All heavy atoms as a GROMACS GRO file, in nm:
protein
  614
    1MET      N    1  -0.542   1.107   1.068
    1MET     CA    2  -0.520   0.995   0.986
    1MET      C    3  -0.430   0.891   1.069
    1MET      O    4  -0.352   0.929   1.143
    1MET     CB    5  -0.456   1.022   0.856
    1MET     CG    6  -0.540   1.095   0.759
    1MET     SD    7  -0.653   0.970   0.689
    1MET     CE    8  -0.778   1.090   0.615
    2ALA      N    9  -0.447   0.766   1.029
    2ALA     CA   10  -0.390   0.666   1.107
    2ALA      C   11  -0.256   0.618   1.054
    2ALA      O   12  -0.171   0.572   1.131
    2ALA     CB   13  -0.484   0.542   1.119
    3LEU      N   14  -0.242   0.617   0.923
    3LEU     CA   15  -0.119   0.558   0.868
    3LEU      C   16  -0.046   0.659   0.774
    3LEU      O   17  -0.094   0.746   0.716
    3LEU     CB   18  -0.155   0.445   0.763
    3LEU     CG   19  -0.236   0.326   0.833
    3LEU    CD1   20  -0.291   0.235   0.725
    3LEU    CD2   21  -0.133   0.248   0.922
    4ASN      N   22   0.094   0.648   0.778
    4ASN     CA   23   0.178   0.730   0.688
    4ASN      C   24   0.201   0.633   0.574
    4ASN      O   25   0.278   0.539   0.587
    4ASN     CB   26   0.304   0.761   0.760
    4ASN     CG   27   0.398   0.851   0.677
    4ASN    OD1   28   0.383   0.847   0.558
    4ASN    ND2   29   0.491   0.919   0.746
    5LEU      N   30   0.154   0.665   0.456
    5LEU     CA   31   0.163   0.577   0.332
    5LEU      C   32   0.250   0.645   0.234
    5LEU      O   33   0.239   0.760   0.201
    5LEU     CB   34   0.023   0.554   0.277
    5LEU     CG   35   0.015   0.484   0.146
    5LEU    CD1   36   0.064   0.331   0.158
    5LEU    CD2   37  -0.132   0.476   0.096
    6LYS      N   38   0.341   0.564   0.179
    6LYS     CA   39   0.421   0.598   0.064
    6LYS      C   40   0.427   0.490  -0.040
    6LYS      O   41   0.458   0.376  -0.006
    6LYS     CB   42   0.571   0.628   0.100
    6LYS     CG   43   0.667   0.673   0.003
    6LYS     CD   44   0.792   0.726   0.055
    6LYS     CE   45   0.877   0.785  -0.054
    6LYS     NZ   46   1.001   0.835   0.010
    7ILE      N   47   0.381   0.521  -0.164
    7ILE     CA   48   0.379   0.419  -0.271
    7ILE      C   49   0.476   0.477  -0.382
    7ILE      O   50   0.457   0.581  -0.428
    7ILE     CB   51   0.235   0.415  -0.333
    7ILE    CG1   52   0.132   0.376  -0.230
    7ILE    CG2   53   0.229   0.311  -0.448
    7ILE    CD1   54  -0.014   0.380  -0.270
    8VAL      N   55   0.572   0.388  -0.408
    8VAL     CA   56   0.685   0.418  -0.496
    8VAL      C   57   0.683   0.319  -0.615
    8VAL      O   58   0.684   0.204  -0.600
    8VAL     CB   59   0.813   0.421  -0.422
    8VAL    CG1   60   0.932   0.462  -0.520
    8VAL    CG2   61   0.807   0.511  -0.309
    9SER      N   62   0.700   0.370  -0.739
    9SER     CA   63   0.726   0.293  -0.861
    9SER      C   64   0.858   0.332  -0.909
    9SER      O   65   0.915   0.430  -0.864
    9SER     CB   66   0.612   0.313  -0.961
    9SER     OG   67   0.636   0.443  -1.020
   10PRO      N   68   0.916   0.256  -1.000
   10PRO     CA   69   1.047   0.293  -1.064
   10PRO      C   70   1.045   0.428  -1.119
   10PRO      O   71   1.156   0.501  -1.124
   10PRO     CB   72   1.083   0.183  -1.172
   10PRO     CG   73   1.004   0.067  -1.119
   10PRO     CD   74   0.874   0.122  -1.051
   11GLU      N   75   0.932   0.480  -1.162
   11GLU     CA   76   0.928   0.605  -1.235
   11GLU      C   77   0.911   0.731  -1.150
   11GLU      O   78   0.960   0.835  -1.177
   11GLU     CB   79   0.810   0.600  -1.347
   11GLU     CG   80   0.824   0.509  -1.463
   11GLU     CD   81   0.793   0.367  -1.422
   11GLU    OE1   82   0.708   0.344  -1.334
   11GLU    OE2   83   0.852   0.272  -1.482
   12LYS      N   84   0.832   0.704  -1.035
   12LYS     CA   85   0.800   0.820  -0.951
   12LYS      C   86   0.736   0.777  -0.820
   12LYS      O   87   0.707   0.658  -0.799
   12LYS     CB   88   0.705   0.917  -1.021
   12LYS     CG   89   0.568   0.845  -1.055
   12LYS     CD   90   0.475   0.941  -1.128
   12LYS     CE   91   0.333   0.873  -1.151
   12LYS     NZ   92   0.237   0.960  -1.208
   13ILE      N   93   0.715   0.880  -0.730
   13ILE     CA   94   0.642   0.849  -0.613
   13ILE      C   95   0.492   0.866  -0.655
   13ILE      O   96   0.447   0.968  -0.691
   13ILE     CB   97   0.678   0.951  -0.501
   13ILE    CG1   98   0.818   0.931  -0.458
   13ILE    CG2   99   0.582   0.936  -0.376
   13ILE    CD1  100   0.872   1.036  -0.364
   14GLU      N  101   0.427   0.754  -0.639
   14GLU     CA  102   0.279   0.763  -0.680
   14GLU      C  103   0.189   0.821  -0.582
   14GLU      O  104   0.099   0.886  -0.615
   14GLU     CB  105   0.237   0.602  -0.704
   14GLU     CG  106   0.309   0.527  -0.807
   14GLU     CD  107   0.276   0.572  -0.951
   14GLU    OE1  108   0.180   0.631  -0.972
   14GLU    OE2  109   0.371   0.535  -1.037
   15TYR      N  110   0.227   0.806  -0.456
   15TYR     CA  111   0.153   0.871  -0.345
   15TYR      C  112   0.228   0.882  -0.223
   15TYR      O  113   0.302   0.784  -0.187
   15TYR     CB  114   0.011   0.797  -0.314
   15TYR     CG  115  -0.059   0.859  -0.203
   15TYR    CD1  116  -0.140   0.971  -0.223
   15TYR    CD2  117  -0.056   0.805  -0.068
   15TYR    CE1  118  -0.209   1.029  -0.111
   15TYR    CE2  119  -0.118   0.867   0.032
   15TYR     CZ  120  -0.208   0.970   0.013
   15TYR     OH  121  -0.277   1.026   0.118
   16GLU      N  122   0.218   0.998  -0.155
   16GLU     CA  123   0.287   1.003  -0.025
   16GLU      C  124   0.197   1.088   0.065
   16GLU      O  125   0.166   1.213   0.027
   16GLU     CB  126   0.428   1.066  -0.043
   16GLU     CG  127   0.505   1.072   0.086
   16GLU     CD  128   0.648   1.106   0.070
   16GLU    OE1  129   0.691   1.165  -0.030
   16GLU    OE2  130   0.732   1.088   0.165
   17GLY      N  131   0.148   1.033   0.179
   17GLY     CA  132   0.063   1.106   0.263
   17GLY      C  133  -0.006   1.021   0.362
   17GLY      O  134   0.044   0.901   0.378
   18ASN      N  135  -0.101   1.066   0.424
   18ASN     CA  136  -0.181   0.992   0.528
   18ASN      C  137  -0.294   0.905   0.468
   18ASN      O  138  -0.348   0.933   0.357
   18ASN     CB  139  -0.243   1.082   0.632
   18ASN     CG  140  -0.137   1.159   0.707
   18ASN    OD1  141  -0.035   1.092   0.746
   18ASN    ND2  142  -0.158   1.286   0.731
   19ALA      N  143  -0.329   0.792   0.529
   19ALA     CA  144  -0.431   0.706   0.483
   19ALA      C  145  -0.502   0.642   0.607
   19ALA      O  146  -0.436   0.622   0.706
   19ALA     CB  147  -0.377   0.600   0.385
   20GLU      N  148  -0.631   0.606   0.588
   20GLU     CA  149  -0.696   0.538   0.695
   20GLU      C  150  -0.678   0.383   0.679
   20GLU      O  151  -0.664   0.308   0.781
   20GLU     CB  152  -0.844   0.576   0.702
   20GLU     CG  153  -0.866   0.715   0.760
   20GLU     CD  154  -0.841   0.719   0.906
   20GLU    OE1  155  -0.865   0.623   0.973
   20GLU    OE2  156  -0.804   0.829   0.948
   21ILE      N  157  -0.698   0.344   0.560
   21ILE     CA  158  -0.700   0.201   0.530
   21ILE      C  159  -0.626   0.175   0.402
   21ILE      O  160  -0.628   0.256   0.300
   21ILE     CB  161  -0.844   0.142   0.495
   21ILE    CG1  162  -0.935   0.166   0.621
   21ILE    CG2  163  -0.854   0.002   0.467
   21ILE    CD1  164  -1.080   0.150   0.591
   22VAL      N  165  -0.542   0.068   0.394
   22VAL     CA  166  -0.470   0.029   0.270
   22VAL      C  167  -0.498  -0.114   0.244
   22VAL      O  168  -0.473  -0.194   0.340
   22VAL     CB  169  -0.321   0.052   0.294
   22VAL    CG1  170  -0.247   0.019   0.162
   22VAL    CG2  171  -0.289   0.201   0.332
   23SER      N  172  -0.538  -0.145   0.128
   23SER     CA  173  -0.558  -0.292   0.085
   23SER      C  174  -0.466  -0.322  -0.023
   23SER      O  175  -0.453  -0.244  -0.122
   23SER     CB  176  -0.703  -0.310   0.034
   23SER     OG  177  -0.801  -0.274   0.134
   24VAL      N  178  -0.400  -0.437  -0.003
   24VAL     CA  179  -0.296  -0.480  -0.111
   24VAL      C  180  -0.324  -0.625  -0.148
   24VAL      O  181  -0.376  -0.704  -0.075
   24VAL     CB  182  -0.154  -0.470  -0.047
   24VAL    CG1  183  -0.120  -0.318  -0.029
   24VAL    CG2  184  -0.141  -0.546   0.079
   25PRO      N  185  -0.287  -0.661  -0.267
   25PRO     CA  186  -0.297  -0.797  -0.322
   25PRO      C  187  -0.179  -0.882  -0.287
   25PRO      O  188  -0.084  -0.898  -0.370
   25PRO     CB  189  -0.310  -0.774  -0.470
   25PRO     CG  190  -0.228  -0.655  -0.500
   25PRO     CD  191  -0.245  -0.573  -0.378
   26GLY      N  192  -0.170  -0.935  -0.172
   26GLY     CA  193  -0.062  -1.006  -0.118
   26GLY      C  194  -0.049  -1.138  -0.200
   26GLY      O  195  -0.145  -1.198  -0.255
   27THR      N  196   0.067  -1.195  -0.207
   27THR     CA  197   0.090  -1.316  -0.279
   27THR      C  198   0.013  -1.443  -0.229
   27THR      O  199  -0.036  -1.522  -0.304
   27THR     CB  200   0.240  -1.355  -0.280
   27THR    OG1  201   0.314  -1.247  -0.325
   27THR    CG2  202   0.278  -1.470  -0.368
   28LEU      N  203  -0.015  -1.431  -0.096
   28LEU     CA  204  -0.096  -1.546  -0.038
   28LEU      C  205  -0.235  -1.505  -0.009
   28LEU      O  206  -0.320  -1.567   0.057
   28LEU     CB  207  -0.034  -1.595   0.088
   28LEU     CG  208   0.107  -1.646   0.086
   28LEU    CD1  209   0.162  -1.677   0.223
   28LEU    CD2  210   0.103  -1.770  -0.002
   29GLY      N  211  -0.277  -1.387  -0.071
   29GLY     CA  212  -0.414  -1.336  -0.054
   29GLY      C  213  -0.411  -1.192  -0.023
   29GLY      O  214  -0.325  -1.144   0.042
   30ALA      N  215  -0.521  -1.124  -0.062
   30ALA     CA  216  -0.534  -0.980  -0.032
   30ALA      C  217  -0.554  -0.962   0.120
   30ALA      O  218  -0.604  -1.045   0.189
   30ALA     CB  219  -0.654  -0.927  -0.112
   31PHE      N  220  -0.502  -0.852   0.168
   31PHE     CA  221  -0.520  -0.811   0.308
   31PHE      C  222  -0.528  -0.655   0.325
   31PHE      O  223  -0.479  -0.590   0.236
   31PHE     CB  224  -0.412  -0.876   0.395
   31PHE     CG  225  -0.270  -0.835   0.371
   31PHE    CD1  226  -0.220  -0.730   0.445
   31PHE    CD2  227  -0.191  -0.901   0.273
   31PHE    CE1  228  -0.081  -0.693   0.422
   31PHE    CE2  229  -0.063  -0.854   0.251
   31PHE     CZ  230  -0.009  -0.759   0.330
   32GLU      N  231  -0.581  -0.615   0.440
   32GLU     CA  232  -0.599  -0.481   0.467
   32GLU      C  233  -0.497  -0.441   0.583
   32GLU      O  234  -0.471  -0.524   0.669
   32GLU     CB  235  -0.736  -0.444   0.519
   32GLU     CG  236  -0.835  -0.441   0.409
   32GLU     CD  237  -0.976  -0.389   0.464
   32GLU    OE1  238  -0.996  -0.386   0.578
   32GLU    OE2  239  -1.049  -0.346   0.371
   33ILE      N  240  -0.450  -0.320   0.573
   33ILE     CA  241  -0.358  -0.261   0.673
   33ILE      C  242  -0.437  -0.146   0.742
   33ILE      O  243  -0.474  -0.055   0.671
   33ILE     CB  244  -0.227  -0.212   0.608
   33ILE    CG1  245  -0.156  -0.327   0.537
   33ILE    CG2  246  -0.145  -0.146   0.712
   33ILE    CD1  247  -0.055  -0.279   0.429
   34LEU      N  248  -0.448  -0.155   0.874
   34LEU     CA  249  -0.515  -0.051   0.953
   34LEU      C  250  -0.413   0.003   1.057
   34LEU      O  251  -0.300  -0.054   1.079
   34LEU     CB  252  -0.635  -0.102   1.019
   34LEU     CG  253  -0.745  -0.175   0.931
   34LEU    CD1  254  -0.848  -0.249   1.011
   34LEU    CD2  255  -0.812  -0.068   0.851
   35LYS      N  256  -0.457   0.105   1.127
   35LYS     CA  257  -0.365   0.155   1.239
   35LYS      C  258  -0.324   0.053   1.334
   35LYS      O  259  -0.408  -0.035   1.361
   35LYS     CB  260  -0.444   0.265   1.309
   35LYS     CG  261  -0.364   0.335   1.418
   35LYS     CD  262  -0.449   0.438   1.493
   35LYS     CE  263  -0.365   0.500   1.606
   35LYS     NZ  264  -0.448   0.580   1.696
   36ASP      N  265  -0.197   0.054   1.370
   36ASP     CA  266  -0.147  -0.046   1.470
   36ASP      C  267  -0.126  -0.183   1.417
   36ASP      O  268  -0.132  -0.279   1.496
   36ASP     CB  269  -0.215  -0.045   1.600
   36ASP     CG  270  -0.204   0.099   1.667
   36ASP    OD1  271  -0.111   0.170   1.654
   36ASP    OD2  272  -0.307   0.130   1.738
   37HIS      N  273  -0.120  -0.203   1.284
   37HIS     CA  274  -0.106  -0.328   1.222
   37HIS      C  275   0.034  -0.384   1.274
   37HIS      O  276   0.125  -0.314   1.281
   37HIS     CB  277  -0.104  -0.313   1.068
   37HIS     CG  278  -0.111  -0.449   0.996
   37HIS    ND1  279  -0.004  -0.538   0.981
   37HIS    CD2  280  -0.218  -0.503   0.934
   37HIS    CE1  281  -0.043  -0.642   0.916
   37HIS    NE2  282  -0.164  -0.623   0.877
   38ALA      N  283   0.045  -0.516   1.294
   38ALA     CA  284   0.174  -0.574   1.316
   38ALA      C  285   0.277  -0.550   1.212
   38ALA      O  286   0.235  -0.552   1.093
   38ALA     CB  287   0.153  -0.730   1.336
   39PRO      N  288   0.404  -0.544   1.251
   39PRO     CA  289   0.508  -0.531   1.145
   39PRO      C  290   0.503  -0.642   1.046
   39PRO      O  291   0.488  -0.761   1.087
   39PRO     CB  292   0.634  -0.531   1.234
   39PRO     CG  293   0.589  -0.489   1.362
   39PRO     CD  294   0.457  -0.540   1.386
   40ILE      N  295   0.528  -0.607   0.923
   40ILE     CA  296   0.516  -0.719   0.816
   40ILE      C  297   0.594  -0.667   0.692
   40ILE      O  298   0.596  -0.548   0.669
   40ILE     CB  299   0.365  -0.750   0.784
   40ILE    CG1  300   0.360  -0.872   0.688
   40ILE    CG2  301   0.297  -0.634   0.720
   40ILE    CD1  302   0.218  -0.917   0.661
   41ILE      N  303   0.648  -0.766   0.625
   41ILE     CA  304   0.705  -0.750   0.480
   41ILE      C  305   0.635  -0.852   0.406
   41ILE      O  306   0.641  -0.968   0.442
   41ILE     CB  307   0.850  -0.760   0.481
   41ILE    CG1  308   0.917  -0.650   0.560
   41ILE    CG2  309   0.903  -0.758   0.340
   41ILE    CD1  310   1.069  -0.658   0.576
   42SER      N  311   0.579  -0.822   0.298
   42SER     CA  312   0.496  -0.920   0.211
   42SER      C  313   0.521  -0.881   0.058
   42SER      O  314   0.530  -0.766   0.018
   42SER     CB  315   0.356  -0.909   0.240
   42SER     OG  316   0.287  -1.006   0.156
   43SER      N  317   0.538  -0.985  -0.023
   43SER     CA  318   0.536  -0.968  -0.166
   43SER      C  319   0.398  -0.943  -0.215
   43SER      O  320   0.293  -0.992  -0.154
   43SER     CB  321   0.603  -1.082  -0.236
   43SER     OG  322   0.534  -1.201  -0.201
   44LEU      N  323   0.379  -0.885  -0.316
   44LEU     CA  324   0.250  -0.846  -0.383
   44LEU      C  325   0.246  -0.906  -0.528
   44LEU      O  326   0.353  -0.904  -0.595
   44LEU     CB  327   0.233  -0.688  -0.392
   44LEU     CG  328   0.238  -0.615  -0.254
   44LEU    CD1  329   0.225  -0.466  -0.288
   44LEU    CD2  330   0.131  -0.660  -0.160
   45GLU      N  331   0.126  -0.939  -0.560
   45GLU     CA  332   0.102  -0.998  -0.696
   45GLU      C  333   0.022  -0.898  -0.778
   45GLU      O  334  -0.025  -0.801  -0.728
   45GLU     CB  335   0.036  -1.137  -0.694
   45GLU     CG  336  -0.098  -1.134  -0.635
   45GLU     CD  337  -0.162  -1.268  -0.635
   45GLU    OE1  338  -0.088  -1.374  -0.626
   45GLU    OE2  339  -0.286  -1.279  -0.617
   46LYS      N  340  -0.002  -0.924  -0.902
   46LYS     CA  341  -0.086  -0.843  -0.993
   46LYS      C  342  -0.220  -0.826  -0.923
   46LYS      O  343  -0.282  -0.919  -0.889
   46LYS     CB  344  -0.096  -0.905  -1.128
   46LYS     CG  345  -0.165  -0.811  -1.227
   46LYS     CD  346  -0.169  -0.878  -1.365
   46LYS     CE  347  -0.235  -0.779  -1.459
   46LYS     NZ  348  -0.237  -0.841  -1.598
   47GLY      N  349  -0.265  -0.697  -0.928
   47GLY     CA  350  -0.395  -0.667  -0.867
   47GLY      C  351  -0.400  -0.520  -0.852
   47GLY      O  352  -0.350  -0.441  -0.926
   48VAL      N  353  -0.483  -0.473  -0.748
   48VAL     CA  354  -0.511  -0.338  -0.724
   48VAL      C  355  -0.470  -0.298  -0.575
   48VAL      O  356  -0.518  -0.370  -0.486
   48VAL     CB  357  -0.662  -0.308  -0.756
   48VAL    CG1  358  -0.694  -0.162  -0.715
   48VAL    CG2  359  -0.693  -0.330  -0.896
   49VAL      N  360  -0.393  -0.190  -0.558
   49VAL     CA  361  -0.377  -0.137  -0.438
   49VAL      C  362  -0.483  -0.032  -0.402
   49VAL      O  363  -0.505   0.055  -0.500
   49VAL     CB  364  -0.235  -0.068  -0.419
   49VAL    CG1  365  -0.219   0.011  -0.292
   49VAL    CG2  366  -0.123  -0.175  -0.438
   50GLU      N  367  -0.554  -0.040  -0.300
   50GLU     CA  368  -0.663   0.058  -0.267
   50GLU      C  369  -0.623   0.125  -0.134
   50GLU      O  370  -0.577   0.066  -0.038
   50GLU     CB  371  -0.799  -0.009  -0.246
   50GLU     CG  372  -0.846  -0.078  -0.376
   50GLU     CD  373  -0.985  -0.143  -0.355
   50GLU    OE1  374  -1.035  -0.145  -0.250
   50GLU    OE2  375  -1.043  -0.187  -0.453
   51TYR      N  376  -0.650   0.259  -0.137
   51TYR     CA  377  -0.624   0.330   0.000
   51TYR      C  378  -0.721   0.441   0.005
   51TYR      O  379  -0.775   0.496  -0.090
   51TYR     CB  380  -0.477   0.383   0.001
   51TYR     CG  381  -0.436   0.476  -0.114
   51TYR    CD1  382  -0.443   0.617  -0.108
   51TYR    CD2  383  -0.388   0.418  -0.238
   51TYR    CE1  384  -0.405   0.697  -0.209
   51TYR    CE2  385  -0.354   0.494  -0.340
   51TYR     CZ  386  -0.354   0.629  -0.332
   51TYR     OH  387  -0.320   0.713  -0.434
   52THR      N  388  -0.756   0.463   0.127
   52THR     CA  389  -0.857   0.573   0.164
   52THR      C  390  -0.779   0.681   0.235
   52THR      O  391  -0.724   0.657   0.344
   52THR     CB  392  -0.964   0.515   0.244
   52THR    OG1  393  -1.036   0.400   0.176
   52THR    CG2  394  -1.073   0.619   0.275
   53CYS      N  395  -0.796   0.811   0.186
   53CYS     CA  396  -0.738   0.924   0.248
   53CYS      C  397  -0.838   1.035   0.252
   53CYS      O  398  -0.959   0.998   0.225
   53CYS     CB  399  -0.617   0.966   0.174
   53CYS     SG  400  -0.629   0.987  -0.005
   54ASP      N  401  -0.796   1.150   0.291
   54ASP     CA  402  -0.885   1.270   0.309
   54ASP      C  403  -0.979   1.300   0.182
   54ASP      O  404  -1.098   1.331   0.210
   54ASP     CB  405  -0.811   1.403   0.337
   54ASP     CG  406  -0.753   1.401   0.483
   54ASP    OD1  407  -0.815   1.324   0.562
   54ASP    OD2  408  -0.659   1.467   0.505
   55ASP      N  409  -0.924   1.277   0.068
   55ASP     CA  410  -1.007   1.312  -0.046
   55ASP      C  411  -1.074   1.192  -0.120
   55ASP      O  412  -1.117   1.195  -0.228
   55ASP     CB  413  -0.926   1.380  -0.153
   55ASP     CG  414  -0.808   1.302  -0.207
   55ASP    OD1  415  -0.779   1.190  -0.154
   55ASP    OD2  416  -0.749   1.344  -0.302
   56GLY      N  417  -1.089   1.076  -0.035
   56GLY     CA  418  -1.171   0.962  -0.081
   56GLY      C  419  -1.082   0.840  -0.104
   56GLY      O  420  -0.971   0.829  -0.058
   57LYS      N  421  -1.151   0.746  -0.170
   57LYS     CA  422  -1.086   0.617  -0.198
   57LYS      C  423  -1.017   0.620  -0.331
   57LYS      O  424  -1.073   0.679  -0.432
   57LYS     CB  425  -1.192   0.507  -0.196
   57LYS     CG  426  -1.138   0.371  -0.194
   57LYS     CD  427  -1.253   0.268  -0.168
   57LYS     CE  428  -1.195   0.137  -0.151
   57LYS     NZ  429  -1.314   0.034  -0.116
   58HIS      N  430  -0.898   0.559  -0.340
   58HIS     CA  431  -0.815   0.553  -0.462
   58HIS      C  432  -0.779   0.408  -0.494
   58HIS      O  433  -0.758   0.337  -0.409
   58HIS     CB  434  -0.687   0.636  -0.450
   58HIS     CG  435  -0.720   0.786  -0.421
   58HIS    ND1  436  -0.726   0.869  -0.514
   58HIS    CD2  437  -0.739   0.847  -0.290
   58HIS    CE1  438  -0.755   1.000  -0.452
   58HIS    NE2  439  -0.754   0.981  -0.324
   59GLN      N  440  -0.764   0.386  -0.622
   59GLN     CA  441  -0.722   0.251  -0.676
   59GLN      C  442  -0.603   0.263  -0.762
   59GLN      O  443  -0.602   0.351  -0.844
   59GLN     CB  444  -0.841   0.179  -0.745
   59GLN     CG  445  -0.957   0.149  -0.659
   59GLN     CD  446  -1.070   0.064  -0.722
   59GLN    OE1  447  -1.076   0.072  -0.843
   59GLN    NE2  448  -1.136  -0.008  -0.653
   60LEU      N  449  -0.506   0.173  -0.755
   60LEU     CA  450  -0.385   0.185  -0.831
   60LEU      C  451  -0.362   0.041  -0.882
   60LEU      O  452  -0.315  -0.044  -0.800
   60LEU     CB  453  -0.271   0.241  -0.753
   60LEU     CG  454  -0.135   0.254  -0.821
   60LEU    CD1  455  -0.139   0.347  -0.942
   60LEU    CD2  456  -0.035   0.300  -0.728
   61PRO      N  457  -0.376   0.003  -1.011
   61PRO     CA  458  -0.347  -0.118  -1.057
   61PRO      C  459  -0.194  -0.146  -1.056
   61PRO      O  460  -0.119  -0.057  -1.094
   61PRO     CB  461  -0.392  -0.128  -1.198
   61PRO     CG  462  -0.479   0.011  -1.220
   61PRO     CD  463  -0.438   0.096  -1.107
   62ILE      N  464  -0.147  -0.264  -1.012
   62ILE     CA  465  -0.012  -0.296  -1.002
   62ILE      C  466   0.022  -0.433  -1.074
   62ILE      O  467  -0.064  -0.513  -1.083
   62ILE     CB  468   0.049  -0.297  -0.864
   62ILE    CG1  469  -0.007  -0.415  -0.785
   62ILE    CG2  470   0.023  -0.158  -0.795
   62ILE    CD1  471   0.056  -0.431  -0.652
   63LEU      N  472   0.142  -0.453  -1.116
   63LEU     CA  473   0.186  -0.579  -1.168
   63LEU      C  474   0.252  -0.669  -1.066
   63LEU      O  475   0.262  -0.790  -1.076
   63LEU     CB  476   0.284  -0.566  -1.281
   63LEU     CG  477   0.223  -0.488  -1.414
   63LEU    CD1  478   0.342  -0.463  -1.508
   63LEU    CD2  479   0.117  -0.566  -1.468
   64GLY      N  480   0.290  -0.609  -0.955
   64GLY     CA  481   0.355  -0.680  -0.841
   64GLY      C  482   0.429  -0.583  -0.752
   64GLY      O  483   0.439  -0.461  -0.786
   65GLY      N  484   0.493  -0.631  -0.657
   65GLY     CA  485   0.585  -0.544  -0.583
   65GLY      C  486   0.601  -0.603  -0.429
   65GLY      O  487   0.577  -0.724  -0.404
   66PHE      N  488   0.625  -0.509  -0.329
   66PHE     CA  489   0.648  -0.542  -0.187
   66PHE      C  490   0.585  -0.436  -0.109
   66PHE      O  491   0.571  -0.315  -0.143
   66PHE     CB  492   0.793  -0.551  -0.164
   66PHE     CG  493   0.865  -0.670  -0.236
   66PHE    CD1  494   0.925  -0.647  -0.352
   66PHE    CD2  495   0.870  -0.793  -0.171
   66PHE    CE1  496   0.986  -0.747  -0.421
   66PHE    CE2  497   0.941  -0.889  -0.240
   66PHE     CZ  498   1.000  -0.878  -0.358
   67VAL      N  499   0.539  -0.479   0.013
   67VAL     CA  500   0.483  -0.389   0.107
   67VAL      C  501   0.560  -0.407   0.238
   67VAL      O  502   0.590  -0.525   0.279
   67VAL     CB  503   0.329  -0.399   0.131
   67VAL    CG1  504   0.296  -0.540   0.174
   67VAL    CG2  505   0.284  -0.290   0.233
   68GLU      N  506   0.593  -0.299   0.313
   68GLU     CA  507   0.653  -0.306   0.444
   68GLU      C  508   0.570  -0.219   0.539
   68GLU      O  509   0.538  -0.107   0.506
   68GLU     CB  510   0.798  -0.257   0.445
   68GLU     CG  511   0.860  -0.256   0.583
   68GLU     CD  512   1.007  -0.202   0.589
   68GLU    OE1  513   1.015  -0.096   0.514
   68GLU    OE2  514   1.084  -0.248   0.652
   69VAL      N  515   0.535  -0.283   0.661
   69VAL     CA  516   0.462  -0.199   0.761
   69VAL      C  517   0.543  -0.208   0.887
   69VAL      O  518   0.576  -0.310   0.936
   69VAL     CB  519   0.321  -0.271   0.787
   69VAL    CG1  520   0.241  -0.188   0.888
   69VAL    CG2  521   0.240  -0.275   0.659
   70VAL      N  522   0.572  -0.082   0.943
   70VAL     CA  523   0.646  -0.069   1.071
   70VAL      C  524   0.591   0.055   1.143
   70VAL      O  525   0.598   0.164   1.082
   70VAL     CB  526   0.793  -0.051   1.052
   70VAL    CG1  527   0.864  -0.040   1.187
   70VAL    CG2  528   0.850  -0.186   0.974
   71LYS      N  529   0.538   0.031   1.253
   71LYS     CA  530   0.485   0.149   1.345
   71LYS      C  531   0.397   0.251   1.267
   71LYS      O  532   0.428   0.362   1.261
   71LYS     CB  533   0.603   0.217   1.413
   71LYS     CG  534   0.672   0.127   1.503
   71LYS     CD  535   0.796   0.197   1.566
   71LYS     CE  536   0.872   0.105   1.660
   71LYS     NZ  537   0.984   0.166   1.724
   72ASN      N  538   0.289   0.198   1.202
   72ASN     CA  539   0.201   0.287   1.125
   72ASN      C  540   0.260   0.358   1.006
   72ASN      O  541   0.201   0.442   0.959
   72ASN     CB  542   0.134   0.379   1.217
   72ASN     CG  543   0.038   0.320   1.323
   72ASN    OD1  544  -0.027   0.212   1.281
   72ASN    ND2  545   0.042   0.363   1.438
   73LYS      N  546   0.374   0.308   0.961
   73LYS     CA  547   0.433   0.359   0.839
   73LYS      C  548   0.428   0.251   0.738
   73LYS      O  549   0.480   0.141   0.750
   73LYS     CB  550   0.586   0.401   0.858
   73LYS     CG  551   0.642   0.460   0.745
   73LYS     CD  552   0.787   0.514   0.761
   73LYS     CE  553   0.843   0.572   0.630
   73LYS     NZ  554   0.974   0.617   0.651
   74VAL      N  555   0.360   0.271   0.620
   74VAL     CA  556   0.347   0.177   0.518
   74VAL      C  557   0.424   0.223   0.392
   74VAL      O  558   0.396   0.327   0.343
   74VAL     CB  559   0.191   0.154   0.482
   74VAL    CG1  560   0.176   0.052   0.370
   74VAL    CG2  561   0.110   0.124   0.608
   75THR      N  562   0.508   0.137   0.351
   75THR     CA  563   0.591   0.160   0.232
   75THR      C  564   0.561   0.052   0.125
   75THR      O  565   0.573  -0.069   0.158
   75THR     CB  566   0.744   0.173   0.253
   75THR    OG1  567   0.763   0.262   0.359
   75THR    CG2  568   0.819   0.206   0.131
   76ILE      N  569   0.516   0.096   0.009
   76ILE     CA  570   0.479   0.000  -0.098
   76ILE      C  571   0.570   0.033  -0.217
   76ILE      O  572   0.563   0.140  -0.269
   76ILE     CB  573   0.336   0.006  -0.131
   76ILE    CG1  574   0.241  -0.013  -0.009
   76ILE    CG2  575   0.298  -0.095  -0.237
   76ILE    CD1  576   0.101   0.004  -0.030
   77CYS      N  577   0.648  -0.067  -0.256
   77CYS     CA  578   0.728  -0.057  -0.384
   77CYS      C  579   0.651  -0.136  -0.488
   77CYS      O  580   0.637  -0.258  -0.472
   77CYS     CB  581   0.866  -0.097  -0.360
   77CYS     SG  582   0.961  -0.017  -0.242
   78ILE      N  583   0.607  -0.074  -0.602
   78ILE     CA  584   0.536  -0.145  -0.700
   78ILE      C  585   0.585  -0.132  -0.836
   78ILE      O  586   0.670  -0.054  -0.875
   78ILE     CB  587   0.397  -0.088  -0.698
   78ILE    CG1  588   0.396   0.066  -0.738
   78ILE    CG2  589   0.314  -0.102  -0.570
   78ILE    CD1  590   0.258   0.131  -0.768
   79GLU      N  591   0.536  -0.226  -0.917
   79GLU     CA  592   0.566  -0.231  -1.067
   79GLU      C  593   0.433  -0.195  -1.127
   79GLU      O  594   0.337  -0.266  -1.099
   79GLU     CB  595   0.623  -0.368  -1.107
   79GLU     CG  596   0.660  -0.357  -1.258
   79GLU     CD  597   0.708  -0.502  -1.304
   79GLU    OE1  598   0.740  -0.582  -1.210
   79GLU    OE2  599   0.718  -0.522  -1.418
   80VAL      N  600   0.436  -0.102  -1.220
   80VAL     CA  601   0.313  -0.070  -1.292
   80VAL      C  602   0.335  -0.088  -1.442
   80VAL      O  603   0.443  -0.097  -1.489
   80VAL     CB  604   0.270   0.085  -1.271
   80VAL    CG1  605   0.225   0.097  -1.118
   80VAL    CG2  606   0.378   0.173  -1.294
   81ASP      N  607   0.219  -0.081  -1.520
   81ASP     CA  608   0.228  -0.107  -1.661
   81ASP      C  609   0.302   0.021  -1.729
   81ASP      O  610   0.287   0.134  -1.694
   81ASP     CB  611   0.093  -0.103  -1.725
   81ASP     CG  612   0.025  -0.240  -1.715
   81ASP    OD1  613   0.103  -0.338  -1.706
   81ASP    OD2  614  -0.092  -0.252  -1.707
   0.00000   0.00000   0.00000
């Protein structure tokens, strides 16, 4: 797997593990995060976070949040319903 992904909401850790592709609803438009993505911090708007891991593709509806990418480590702090 290419990315170390952690998705955290105020209630719990929603997902922690490896992922190949992560798609997020950025405030200025949706974008994908792949292996060796440039370092970034971005705010997220209401939409769906999608990620692909060993057991398939997953979707997580969010109300907003932030994403940080540094050296193939992706941390997403989200607000959910």
